[in-house]
Phi, psi and omega in degrees: 000124182262137172226098179056041178094357185253126179259125184220158176242129181258126181260120178237125181233152178298137181258323181211169179304117176088347188245146180220160185203161176290120176274311181204160174240136177231154173303137175278151184278357182210191191253346185219058180302124189246337181213149176232149179216153178228134180213112172052051181084352181258131178251122176247148179218150177232143180259126185292321189276314181268350175078000184288149165250134183231139173261130184237147167290112182293342178284325185221004175078003177300149179278119182270323181202152180209154171203159183254102180294139188299331179279355176289344177287333184257320182232153180276138180289151181216016171183167187212140169210168185209145180178144176049050178058025181231130176257131185256120184237116180273129169241156182127196182282134182303320187277314189282345181094180183199184176255117178297142171242152184252141176226145176289130186281346178264337178242340184082004177302131179288133187248347180128177178272154173291124183266122181260150178266000000 
């Protein structure tokens, strides 16, 4: 989220049944965050321009782990999801879609492309 040249990440969690609110605001680790993902207490972010992927401490925003996905050198990331210790980064055009690529969340190793039927 950009606010007058400042890049920030808002963490919104359920506060009561059916209600949500801003729990905290943390500084973003880069200048053009395009995607956020949450998995088992881990907050992930990917930057569209630099291509870097970041694991953040949701409490204070500090970077716990980061890596440069190999496809970021050729394509800009346009989306992010996380599940089963795998980070899914979508590359390609935002409108036309792209092919998600999988990365190990503990090493940053490339695991392959998502296969669609």
